[in-house]
C-alpha positions in Angstrom: 73.6 104.7 122.4 70.4 105.4 120.9 67.6 103.1 119.3 68.9 104.2 115.6 71.9 102.8 116.1 70.9 100.4 118.5 69.7 99.1 115.4 71.9 99.4 113.3 73.7 97.2 115.0 70.7 95.1 115.0 70.7 94.6 111.3 74.4 94.3 110.8 74.2 91.2 113.3 71.3 90.2 111.1 72.2 90.0 108.4 76.3 88.4 109.4 74.0 85.4 110.4 72.3 85.6 107.2 75.3 85.1 105.7 76.0 82.0 108.0 72.8 80.9 106.8 73.4 81.6 103.1 76.6 79.0 103.2 74.5 76.8 104.8 76.1 73.2 103.1 79.0 75.1 101.0 82.7 73.8 102.6 85.6 75.7 100.0 85.5 78.3 97.6 85.2 76.1 95.0 81.7 75.6 95.5 80.5 78.6 96.8 81.7 80.5 93.6 79.7 77.7 91.4 75.9 78.7 93.5 75.5 82.1 91.6 72.8 82.7 94.6 74.8 81.7 97.4 76.8 84.4 95.5 74.1 87.6 95.1 73.0 87.0 98.9 76.1 87.0 100.2 75.8 90.3 98.8 73.5 91.8 99.5 73.8 91.0 102.7 77.2 93.5 102.9 75.4 95.4 101.0 73.1 95.6 103.9 76.0 96.1 106.1 78.4 98.1 104.9 74.9 100.5 104.2 74.3 99.8 107.8 77.7 101.1 109.0 77.7 103.7 106.9 74.1 105.0 108.6 75.9 104.0 112.2 78.8 106.4 111.5 76.5 109.4 110.6 74.3 108.7 114.2 77.1 107.9 116.3 80.3 108.8 114.7 81.7 107.6 118.8 81.0 104.0 118.1 84.5 102.5 116.9 83.8 99.6 114.5 86.8 97.9 112.7 87.8 98.4 109.0 84.6 100.4 108.8 85.9 102.5 105.7 87.1 99.0 103.4 83.7 97.5 104.9 81.9 100.5 102.9 84.1 100.3 100.5 83.1 97.4 99.6 80.2 98.1 99.6 80.0 100.6 97.5 82.0 98.5 94.9 79.4 95.5 94.4 77.3 98.2 94.3 78.3 100.1 91.3 80.5 97.7 90.1 78.6 94.4 89.9 79.9 92.9 87.0 83.6 92.8 88.5 83.3 91.6 92.4 86.3 88.9 93.0 84.7 85.8 94.3 87.6 85.3 95.8 87.6 88.8 98.4 84.0 87.8 99.4 85.0 84.2 99.7 88.6 85.2 101.6 85.7 88.3 104.1 83.4 85.4 105.7 86.3 83.0 105.8 88.5 85.7 108.3 86.4 89.0 108.6 83.2 88.0 108.7 83.9 86.3 112.3 85.2 89.0 113.2 83.0 92.2 112.4 80.4 89.9 114.5 83.0 89.9 117.6 82.9 93.7 116.9 78.9 93.9 116.9 78.2 91.7 119.6 80.6 93.7 122.2 79.1 96.8 120.9 75.6 94.8 121.6 75.6 93.8 124.8 77.9 97.1 125.9 
């Protein structure tokens, strides 16, 4: 794996960890949806993750990460449709999909 790919993997991992930090003390969707600062911070990390995955695919096309299209589409939605982002979708991705993505990224970084 080339150095650029390693950098993008690191950026993804760092953003995933940052999401966890932003959500410290947030225990449910209602707390999340009422906290504009946290929502915006999490959305920014999603933007970074989506862009890093997009760049990673360009420099190392053989690297496989599940749901890359969905991740990139979510990044695009946040950036271009910022005024219609569904907090429920963001929350569900954080709770259900982010742990899976973290495991995949960690495997790639070890391998």
